[in-house]
VEXTI-413766 format. One record per residue: residue number from 0; x, y, z of N, C-alpha, C in turn. Coordinates in pm, 1 decimal, padded with zeros to 6 digits, always signed. Each point is the difference from the previous one (the first is absolute). Example, Ala and Ser with C-alpha at 12.3 -4.5 7.8 and 13.67 -1.06 7.14 Angstrom:
gudren / n.x / n.y / n.z / ca.x / ca.y / ca.z / c.x / c.y / c.z
0 / +01319.0 / -00569.0 / +00780.0 / -00089.0 / +00119.0 / +00000.0 / +00090.0 / +00120.0 / +00000.0 .
1 / -00035.0 / +00105.0 / -00072.0 / +00082.0 / +00119.0 / +00006.0 / -00077.0 / +00109.0 / +00073.0 .
END
This chain:
gudren / n.x / n.y / n.z / ca.x / ca.y / ca.z / c.x / c.y / c.z
0 / +01248.4 / +02440.5 / -00888.6 / +00021.3 / -00118.4 / +00079.2 / +00067.5 / -00105.3 / -00088.0 .
1 / +00095.6 / -00068.2 / +00057.3 / +00067.4 / -00107.5 / -00069.9 / -00021.5 / -00127.7 / +00079.1 .
2 / -00030.8 / -00108.5 / -00069.6 / -00016.1 / -00127.6 / +00067.3 / +00055.1 / -00109.8 / -00087.8 .
3 / +00034.4 / -00109.2 / +00062.6 / +00049.4 / -00113.7 / -00076.2 / -00052.5 / -00127.9 / +00060.4 .
4 / -00002.7 / -00099.7 / -00083.1 / -00047.3 / -00132.4 / +00039.6 / +00121.5 / -00083.8 / +00033.9 .
5 / -00009.1 / -00072.8 / +00109.5 / +00109.7 / -00090.1 / +00033.9 / -00039.6 / -00141.2 / -00036.3 .
6 / +00085.8 / -00067.7 / -00069.8 / -00029.8 / -00136.9 / -00044.0 / -00001.2 / -00097.4 / +00117.3 .
7 / +00072.3 / +00032.2 / +00105.7 / +00011.7 / -00093.9 / +00111.9 / -00129.1 / -00017.5 / +00079.1 .
8 / -00075.5 / +00106.6 / +00018.8 / -00115.2 / -00013.9 / +00088.4 / -00128.8 / +00060.7 / -00054.2 .
9 / -00004.8 / +00025.6 / -00126.3 / -00121.9 / +00050.3 / -00063.8 / -00052.6 / +00127.9 / +00064.6 .
10 / +00085.7 / +00080.4 / +00057.2 / -00045.0 / +00121.7 / +00066.2 / +00040.9 / +00124.1 / -00075.1 .
11 / -00066.4 / +00110.2 / +00028.7 / +00036.7 / +00128.6 / -00057.5 / +00058.8 / +00085.1 / +00110.5 .
12 / +00107.7 / +00067.5 / -00031.5 / +00064.0 / +00085.4 / +00097.7 / +00015.9 / +00138.9 / -00059.5 .
13 / -00033.4 / +00098.6 / +00080.1 / +00019.6 / +00138.4 / -00039.7 / +00142.5 / +00035.6 / +00041.8 .
14 / +00079.8 / +00047.5 / -00092.5 / +00138.1 / +00026.5 / +00037.9 / +00037.5 / +00147.7 / -00005.3 .
15 / -00095.7 / +00088.9 / -00013.8 / +00033.5 / +00141.6 / +00006.1 / -00067.9 / +00068.8 / +00118.2 .
16 / -00047.2 / -00079.4 / +00098.2 / -00060.8 / +00049.3 / +00124.2 / -00126.0 / +00083.1 / -00020.4 .
17 / -00062.2 / -00010.5 / -00114.5 / -00124.7 / +00072.7 / -00022.4 / -00117.5 / -00087.8 / +00041.3 .
18 / -00114.2 / +00063.9 / +00017.7 / -00121.3 / -00075.5 / +00030.3 / -00040.1 / -00076.6 / -00126.4 .
19 / -00034.3 / -00128.5 / +00014.7 / -00033.7 / -00078.1 / -00120.0 / -00124.2 / +00054.5 / -00071.3 .
20 / +00007.9 / +00008.4 / -00129.9 / -00114.0 / +00038.4 / -00082.1 / -00063.1 / -00129.1 / -00051.1 .
21 / -00095.7 / -00050.8 / +00075.7 / -00058.9 / -00128.9 / -00033.3 / -00072.0 / +00001.4 / -00133.3 .
22 / -00056.4 / +00113.2 / -00037.3 / -00067.2 / +00007.4 / -00129.7 / +00100.8 / -00016.9 / -00113.6 .
23 / +00120.0 / +00052.8 / +00018.6 / +00104.9 / -00017.2 / -00100.9 / +00041.7 / -00147.2 / -00007.8 .
24 / +00017.4 / -00063.1 / +00114.0 / +00037.8 / -00141.6 / +00002.9 / -00110.3 / -00084.7 / -00063.6 .
25 / -00124.8 / +00030.3 / +00033.6 / -00113.6 / -00073.3 / -00057.0 / -00002.1 / +00014.8 / -00151.9 .
26 / +00020.2 / +00122.9 / -00048.0 / -00001.4 / +00024.4 / -00145.1 / +00109.9 / -00079.0 / -00070.2 .
27 / +00119.6 / -00003.6 / +00059.2 / +00111.6 / -00074.0 / -00060.1 / -00033.3 / -00148.9 / -00004.2 .
28 / -00049.0 / -00054.3 / +00111.1 / -00032.0 / -00142.5 / +00004.2 / -00114.7 / -00035.4 / -00094.6 .
29 / -00100.7 / +00085.4 / -00007.8 / -00110.7 / -00024.5 / -00093.9 / +00052.1 / -00004.4 / -00143.8 .
30 / +00093.5 / +00092.0 / -00033.6 / +00058.2 / -00000.7 / -00135.2 / +00080.5 / -00127.3 / -00023.8 .
31 / +00075.6 / -00042.4 / +00101.7 / +00079.9 / -00122.7 / -00013.7 / -00091.0 / -00120.4 / -00023.3 .
32 / -00111.9 / -00003.8 / +00068.7 / -00094.7 / -00110.9 / -00015.3 / -00062.7 / +00002.6 / -00139.6 .
33 / -00031.1 / +00119.4 / -00049.7 / -00056.6 / +00009.4 / -00135.6 / +00098.0 / -00050.9 / -00104.9 .
34 / +00127.3 / +00034.7 / +00017.2 / +00101.9 / -00039.8 / -00097.0 / +00024.4 / -00150.0 / +00005.3 .
35 / +00007.2 / -00055.2 / +00119.8 / +00028.4 / -00143.1 / +00013.8 / -00086.0 / -00059.1 / +00112.3 .
36 / -00124.4 / -00035.3 / -00032.6 / -00092.1 / -00045.9 / +00103.9 / +00035.2 / -00134.7 / +00062.4 .
37 / +00087.5 / -00076.6 / -00061.0 / +00029.8 / -00132.9 / +00054.4 / +00103.3 / +00001.5 / +00112.7 .
38 / +00060.3 / +00115.2 / +00029.3 / +00095.3 / +00007.4 / +00111.3 / -00081.2 / +00020.0 / +00128.5 .
39 / -00028.3 / -00111.5 / +00064.7 / -00093.1 / +00000.7 / +00113.3 / +00052.6 / +00077.7 / +00120.3 .
40 / +00130.0 / +00013.2 / +00014.1 / +00054.1 / +00071.0 / +00116.2 / -00039.8 / +00147.8 / +00000.0 .
41 / -00019.7 / +00058.3 / -00117.7 / -00041.9 / +00139.8 / -00005.2 / -00140.4 / +00018.0 / +00058.8 .
42 / -00084.4 / -00101.2 / -00016.5 / -00132.6 / +00005.9 / +00060.7 / +00012.4 / +00000.4 / +00151.9 .
43 / +00088.2 / -00084.2 / +00051.0 / +00020.6 / -00006.4 / +00144.8 / +00052.4 / +00131.5 / +00055.3 .
44 / +00091.0 / +00061.4 / -00073.1 / +00054.3 / +00129.4 / +00042.3 / -00109.2 / +00106.1 / +00003.3 .
45 / -00081.3 / +00001.8 / -00105.4 / -00107.4 / +00098.7 / -00007.5 / -00105.7 / -00026.4 / +00108.1 .
46 / -00033.0 / -00125.7 / +00022.7 / -00096.3 / -00034.4 / +00105.4 / +00051.4 / +00045.0 / +00136.1 .
47 / +00130.7 / -00015.0 / +00023.1 / +00059.5 / +00043.4 / +00126.0 / -00021.1 / +00149.9 / +00019.9 .
48 / +00022.4 / +00077.9 / -00104.5 / -00017.9 / +00145.4 / +00009.6 / -00146.3 / +00032.6 / +00030.0 .
49 / -00092.5 / -00062.7 / -00071.7 / -00142.0 / +00025.1 / +00025.8 / -00037.8 / -00038.3 / +00143.1 .
50 / +00054.4 / -00110.3 / +00049.2 / -00026.7 / -00040.5 / +00137.8 / +00053.9 / +00105.4 / +00096.2 .
51 / +00119.6 / +00046.5 / -00024.9 / +00065.4 / +00097.0 / +00087.4 / -00080.3 / +00129.6 / +00010.5 .
52 / -00058.6 / +00044.2 / -00112.8 / -00076.0 / +00126.4 / +00003.4 / -00147.4 / -00023.1 / +00033.2 .
53 / -00039.2 / -00126.5 / +00020.3 / -00137.0 / -00030.7 / +00041.0 / -00100.6 / -00008.0 / -00113.3 .
54 / +00046.1 / -00014.2 / -00122.0 / -00089.4 / -00012.3 / -00115.2 / -00023.6 / -00148.8 / -00027.6 .
55 / -00088.0 / -00060.9 / +00079.8 / -00017.5 / -00145.0 / -00002.5 / -00074.2 / -00049.4 / -00124.5 .
56 / -00085.9 / +00083.9 / -00056.8 / -00067.0 / -00040.2 / -00123.8 / +00100.8 / -00020.1 / -00112.1 .
57 / +00092.1 / +00094.1 / -00013.9 / +00102.4 / -00013.4 / -00103.4 / +00099.4 / -00110.5 / +00033.9 .
58 / +00030.2 / -00016.8 / +00127.4 / +00086.5 / -00111.3 / +00038.8 / -00061.9 / -00132.3 / -00043.5 .
59 / -00127.4 / -00015.8 / +00027.6 / -00071.0 / -00122.5 / -00036.8 / -00001.4 / -00019.0 / -00151.5 .
60 / -00026.6 / +00106.4 / -00072.8 / -00001.8 / -00005.8 / -00147.0 / +00133.9 / -00049.0 / -00053.5 .
61 / +00107.8 / +00053.7 / +00052.6 / +00134.1 / -00036.0 / -00046.7 / +00035.7 / -00142.9 / +00039.8 .
62 / -00033.0 / -00039.0 / +00123.7 / +00032.2 / -00136.4 / +00044.3 / -00074.9 / -00105.1 / -00082.2 .
63 / -00123.3 / +00032.0 / -00039.5 / -00075.5 / -00095.3 / -00082.8 / +00068.0 / -00020.7 / -00135.3 .
64 / +00056.8 / +00107.0 / -00056.6 / +00076.3 / -00014.9 / -00124.3 / +00128.5 / -00078.3 / +00025.2 .
65 / +00065.5 / +00029.5 / +00111.5 / +00129.0 / -00061.3 / +00028.5 / -00008.6 / -00152.1 / +00006.3 .
66 / -00103.6 / -00053.7 / +00064.1 / -00005.6 / -00145.3 / +00016.8 / -00014.7 / -00073.1 / -00133.7 .
67 / -00042.5 / +00071.0 / -00102.8 / -00007.9 / -00061.4 / -00133.0 / +00138.4 / -00028.1 / -00057.9 .
68 / +00099.6 / +00076.5 / +00043.3 / +00133.2 / -00009.0 / -00058.9 / +00102.5 / -00069.5 / +00089.0 .
69 / -00037.9 / -00038.4 / +00121.3 / +00095.3 / -00067.5 / +00088.8 / +00029.2 / -00139.1 / -00055.4 .
70 / +00126.7 / -00031.7 / -00019.6 / +00033.5 / -00135.4 / -00048.2 / -00044.2 / -00106.5 / +00101.1 .
71 / -00046.5 / -00112.0 / -00049.7 / -00048.0 / -00108.5 / +00087.3 / +00109.3 / -00051.5 / +00093.0 .
72 / +00125.1 / +00008.9 / -00042.9 / +00109.0 / -00050.5 / +00082.8 / +00064.0 / +00107.7 / +00088.5 .
73 / -00057.9 / +00118.7 / +00004.4 / +00053.3 / +00107.9 / +00082.6 / -00018.0 / -00035.9 / +00147.0 .
74 / +00111.5 / -00005.4 / +00073.9 / -00005.8 / -00054.0 / +00135.7 / -00068.2 / +00091.0 / +00102.0 .
75 / -00023.3 / +00126.1 / -00031.4 / -00066.0 / +00090.3 / +00093.7 / -00144.1 / +00031.2 / -00040.4 .
76 / -00057.9 / -00084.2 / -00081.5 / -00137.4 / +00020.0 / -00046.2 / -00097.3 / +00010.3 / +00117.6 .
77 / +00025.7 / -00073.9 / +00108.2 / -00087.2 / +00004.7 / +00117.3 / -00006.1 / +00139.8 / +00060.6 .
78 / +00109.4 / +00072.8 / -00005.7 / +00002.5 / +00136.2 / +00053.5 / -00088.5 / +00090.1 / -00085.2 .
79 / +00012.6 / -00012.7 / -00131.6 / -00081.6 / +00082.5 / -00089.0 / -00147.9 / -00033.5 / +00012.4 .
80 / -00032.1 / -00129.3 / +00011.9 / -00139.6 / -00039.3 / +00020.6 / -00051.2 / +00053.3 / +00133.3 .
81 / +00083.9 / -00003.7 / +00102.5 / -00038.5 / +00055.0 / +00129.9 / -00022.8 / +00150.1 / -00006.5 .
82 / +00083.5 / +00070.3 / -00076.3 / -00019.4 / +00144.7 / -00016.6 / -00134.1 / +00029.5 / -00066.1 .
83 / -00035.2 / -00080.8 / -00099.0 / -00129.6 / +00017.5 / -00065.3 / -00113.0 / -00028.8 / +00099.2 .
84 / +00015.8 / -00103.8 / +00079.5 / -00099.4 / -00031.1 / +00103.2 / -00015.4 / +00113.9 / +00099.1 .
85 / +00111.8 / +00059.4 / +00043.0 / -00007.0 / +00112.1 / +00094.6 / -00067.7 / +00121.1 / -00062.5 .
86 / +00023.4 / +00023.5 / -00128.6 / -00066.7 / +00113.1 / -00067.0 / -00151.7 / -00021.6 / -00000.2 .
87 / -00042.2 / -00123.4 / -00029.1 / -00143.5 / -00029.8 / +00005.9 / -00052.9 / +00013.9 / +00142.7 .
88 / +00079.6 / -00041.1 / +00097.4 / -00041.1 / +00010.6 / +00140.3 / -00019.5 / +00146.2 / +00039.3 .
89 / +00090.2 / +00085.1 / -00042.1 / -00007.0 / +00142.8 / +00033.8 / -00126.3 / +00063.6 / -00055.9 .
90 / -00039.7 / -00037.3 / -00121.8 / -00119.5 / +00061.4 / -00057.2 / -00128.0 / -00070.7 / +00044.9 .
91 / +00014.5 / -00109.9 / +00076.9 / -00116.5 / -00066.0 / +00057.4 / -00056.0 / -00116.9 / -00078.3 .
92 / +00069.2 / -00045.7 / -00104.1 / -00046.8 / -00114.2 / -00076.6 / +00060.8 / -00127.3 / +00060.4 .
93 / -00065.2 / -00050.1 / +00105.5 / +00054.6 / -00110.9 / +00077.2 / +00004.3 / -00129.8 / -00079.4 .
94 / -00096.8 / -00020.9 / -00086.3 / -00003.2 / -00123.4 / -00078.8 / +00122.3 / -00008.6 / -00091.9 .
95 / +00029.2 / +00107.3 / -00072.1 / +00117.3 / +00001.0 / -00088.1 / +00129.9 / -00003.3 / +00080.1 .
96 / +00000.3 / +00068.4 / +00114.2 / +00119.7 / -00002.2 / +00085.5 / +00031.6 / -00143.3 / +00040.5 .
97 / -00100.3 / -00070.9 / +00048.3 / +00018.6 / -00139.3 / +00041.8 / +00047.2 / -00086.9 / -00116.8 .
98 / -00057.4 / +00023.4 / -00116.9 / +00039.7 / -00073.5 / -00119.7 / +00150.7 / +00013.1 / -00025.1 .
99 / +00052.5 / +00121.7 / +00006.7 / +00142.1 / +00021.8 / -00027.4 / +00087.4 / -00048.4 / +00114.4 .
100 / -00047.1 / +00010.7 / +00124.3 / +00077.4 / -00054.4 / +00112.3 / +00009.1 / -00152.2 / -00011.9 .
101 / -00108.4 / -00064.0 / -00043.4 / +00003.0 / -00145.1 / -00018.7 / +00098.5 / -00039.5 / -00110.0 .
102 / +00001.1 / +00075.3 / -00110.8 / +00096.4 / -00027.6 / -00107.6 / +00142.6 / +00017.5 / +00049.9 .
103 / +00021.3 / +00103.2 / +00079.5 / +00133.5 / +00024.4 / +00055.1 / +00041.8 / -00112.8 / +00093.1 .
104 / -00093.8 / -00048.9 / +00080.6 / +00031.8 / -00107.8 / +00095.0 / +00030.1 / -00130.6 / -00073.1 .
105 / -00064.2 / -00023.9 / -00113.5 / +00030.5 / -00119.7 / -00078.5 / +00146.2 / +00001.0 / -00045.7 .
106 / +00050.5 / +00116.6 / -00031.3 / +00137.6 / +00013.1 / -00046.1 / +00097.7 / -00007.9 / +00117.1 .
107 / -00031.1 / +00073.0 / +00106.7 / +00090.1 / +00003.8 / +00115.9 / -00082.2 / +00005.8 / +00129.1 .
108 / -00027.9 / -00115.5 / +00059.7 / -00079.5 / -00003.0 / +00122.6 / +00072.5 / +00058.2 / +00121.3 .
109 / +00128.0 / +00032.8 / -00013.6 / +00077.1 / +00053.8 / +00112.3 / +00014.0 / +00152.5 / -00005.0 .
110 / -00072.2 / +00067.2 / -00087.2 / +00007.8 / +00145.8 / -00008.5 / -00086.8 / +00059.4 / +00110.4 .
111 / +00063.7 / +00040.1 / +00108.8 / -00071.5 / +00047.0 / +00118.4 / -00076.3 / +00129.3 / -00028.7 .
112 / +00054.6 / +00086.8 / -00081.1 / -00068.8 / +00124.9 / -00033.3 / -00135.3 / -00027.9 / -00065.7 .
113 / -00001.9 / -00095.1 / -00092.8 / -00126.8 / -00035.3 / -00064.6 / -00095.4 / -00066.9 / +00097.9 .
114 / +00053.6 / -00080.6 / +00090.3 / -00086.6 / -00063.1 / +00100.7 / -00062.5 / +00104.2 / +00091.4 .
115 / +00078.1 / +00100.5 / +00041.6 / -00056.3 / +00107.0 / +00083.7 / -00111.7 / +00073.0 / -00074.0 .
116 / +00022.9 / +00031.0 / -00125.0 / -00102.7 / +00069.3 / -00078.5 / -00124.0 / -00086.8 / -00014.9 .
117 / +00021.6 / -00129.4 / -00015.7 / -00112.1 / -00093.3 / -00008.3 / -00080.6 / +00000.0 / +00130.1 .
118 / +00069.6 / +00007.7 / +00112.8 / -00067.1 / +00007.3 / +00130.2 / -00087.7 / +00124.8 / +00007.0 .
119 / +00052.8 / +00112.2 / -00044.6 / -00078.5 / +00124.5 / +00000.3 / -00125.9 / -00017.1 / -00084.0 .
120 / +00015.1 / -00067.7 / -00111.8 / -00113.2 / -00025.7 / -00088.5 / -00106.9 / -00082.9 / +00072.6 .
121 / +00042.7 / -00108.6 / +00064.2 / -00095.1 / -00086.2 / +00071.0 / -00065.5 / +00071.9 / +00117.4 .
122 / +00075.4 / +00081.5 / +00071.6 / -00058.0 / +00076.7 / +00110.9 / -00102.2 / +00099.3 / -00053.9 .
123 / +00031.3 / +00063.9 / -00112.8 / -00094.2 / +00094.8 / -00060.8 / -00130.9 / -00067.6 / -00038.2 .
124 / +00008.1 / -00128.1 / -00034.8 / -00119.5 / -00077.0 / -00034.9 / -00065.6 / -00063.7 / +00123.2 .
125 / +00058.8 / +00027.1 / +00117.5 / -00047.2 / -00058.1 / +00127.0 / +00012.0 / -00152.6 / +00000.8 .
126 / +00096.2 / -00051.6 / -00072.8 / +00028.3 / -00142.7 / -00004.1 / +00118.8 / -00024.5 / +00094.5 .
127 / -00028.1 / +00008.3 / +00130.3 / +00104.5 / -00003.8 / +00100.4 / +00064.8 / -00138.1 / +00012.6 .
128 / -00075.2 / -00103.5 / -00022.9 / +00055.4 / -00135.1 / +00008.3 / +00108.6 / -00018.3 / -00107.0 .
129 / -00028.9 / +00045.8 / -00122.0 / +00099.2 / -00012.1 / -00107.9 / +00120.0 / +00090.7 / +00026.8 .
130 / -00025.0 / +00118.3 / +00056.1 / +00110.0 / +00090.4 / +00034.7 / +00091.3 / -00066.5 / +00103.4 .
131 / -00058.5 / -00070.0 / +00095.4 / +00079.4 / -00069.6 / +00102.0 / +00084.7 / -00110.1 / -00062.4 .
132 / -00055.7 / -00071.1 / -00098.5 / +00077.3 / -00105.1 / -00069.0 / +00121.0 / +00060.8 / -00071.4 .
133 / -00020.9 / +00115.5 / -00063.1 / +00110.7 / +00067.0 / -00068.1 / +00105.1 / +00044.8 / +00100.9 .
134 / -00045.4 / +00046.8 / +00116.0 / +00093.3 / +00042.1 / +00104.2 / +00082.5 / -00118.6 / +00050.2 .
135 / -00060.4 / -00116.6 / +00008.2 / +00074.3 / -00120.3 / +00040.7 / +00107.5 / -00033.9 / -00102.4 .
136 / -00027.8 / +00023.4 / -00128.4 / +00101.9 / -00023.5 / -00103.2 / +00120.6 / +00090.5 / +00024.5 .
137 / -00028.4 / +00126.0 / +00032.2 / +00108.8 / +00094.9 / +00025.7 / +00078.1 / -00043.4 / +00122.0 .
138 / -00070.4 / -00046.3 / +00103.3 / +00066.5 / -00045.6 / +00121.1 / +00095.2 / -00115.0 / -00031.0 .
139 / -00042.8 / -00094.2 / -00082.1 / +00086.4 / -00112.8 / -00036.9 / +00120.9 / +00047.7 / -00080.4 .
140 / -00021.8 / +00095.3 / -00088.3 / +00110.1 / +00051.1 / -00081.1 / +00102.2 / +00077.6 / +00082.4 .
141 / -00045.9 / +00061.1 / +00109.4 / +00089.5 / +00084.0 / +00079.4 / +00096.1 / -00081.2 / +00086.0 .
142 / -00022.9 / -00128.7 / +00013.1 / +00093.7 / -00084.6 / +00073.3 / -00028.9 / -00004.7 / +00148.3 .
143 / +00102.3 / -00037.8 / +00075.3 / -00014.7 / -00021.8 / +00143.7 / +00037.5 / +00121.0 / +00083.9 .
144 / +00019.2 / +00114.7 / -00061.8 / +00040.5 / +00116.0 / +00078.0 / -00110.5 / +00042.1 / +00096.6 .
145 / +00040.9 / +00049.3 / +00116.7 / -00094.5 / +00043.7 / +00103.0 / -00071.8 / +00126.1 / -00047.1 .
146 / -00127.6 / +00003.5 / +00020.0 / -00078.7 / +00114.8 / -00041.1 / -00113.7 / +00015.9 / +00099.2 .
147 / -00010.8 / +00117.1 / +00061.8 / -00100.5 / +00017.5 / +00104.7 / -00142.4 / -00008.9 / -00052.4 .
148 / -00021.0 / +00013.9 / -00128.8 / -00134.5 / -00012.5 / -00055.2 / -00051.7 / -00143.8 / +00009.6 .
149 / +00093.0 / -00096.1 / +00004.2 / -00040.6 / -00140.0 / -00000.2 / +00034.1 / -00071.5 / +00130.1 .
150 / +00034.3 / +00077.5 / +00104.3 / +00031.1 / -00061.6 / +00129.3 / -00122.6 / -00064.1 / +00062.3 .
151 / +00024.1 / -00091.7 / +00087.6 / -00107.7 / -00064.3 / +00074.7 / -00072.4 / +00105.2 / +00083.1 .
152 / -00132.3 / -00001.2 / -00000.3 / -00082.8 / +00098.7 / +00070.0 / +00030.8 / +00003.0 / +00149.9 .
153 / +00038.6 / -00112.0 / +00059.0 / +00025.4 / -00005.3 / +00143.8 / +00118.1 / +00087.8 / +00039.5 .
154 / +00096.0 / +00015.4 / -00090.8 / +00118.9 / +00076.7 / +00034.6 / -00017.1 / +00150.1 / -00025.4 .
155 / -00109.0 / +00039.0 / -00063.2 / -00024.3 / +00141.5 / -00028.2 / -00074.2 / +00060.8 / +00118.3 .
156 / +00052.1 / +00110.8 / +00053.1 / -00060.8 / +00064.9 / +00115.5 / -00107.4 / +00096.8 / -00043.4 .
END
């Protein structure tokens, strides 16, 4: 199998039409991280692979290392914090998930993906009032476009 990394979108593409050997990709990325642990993007790439194959424990382990190396001025830090929050959410650690979603929201309160994940967290905790507040934030961010989910009850048959 041959694969290459594209600088434009941080993705891996298989270019010989073979089935991806994720263990090979994982081994290469783990070696790259050992050689140069401060390149935080390699952690994100490896976490993506672990997420894709459903290995959430390893995804979480890698994301926790990654956030140590993210530059403070990196403009997409909210996405990485949200990914860490989602990993905690998947394994059921709602307190840590909420912690990372809150950090992500401090950086970018308009990240709808993180807000949705935060809603799932609040619903899982049966905190429906807070989930509704988060949903209102999303509604405000979505603008004035018509959406049947938010139509007046009288007009719904």
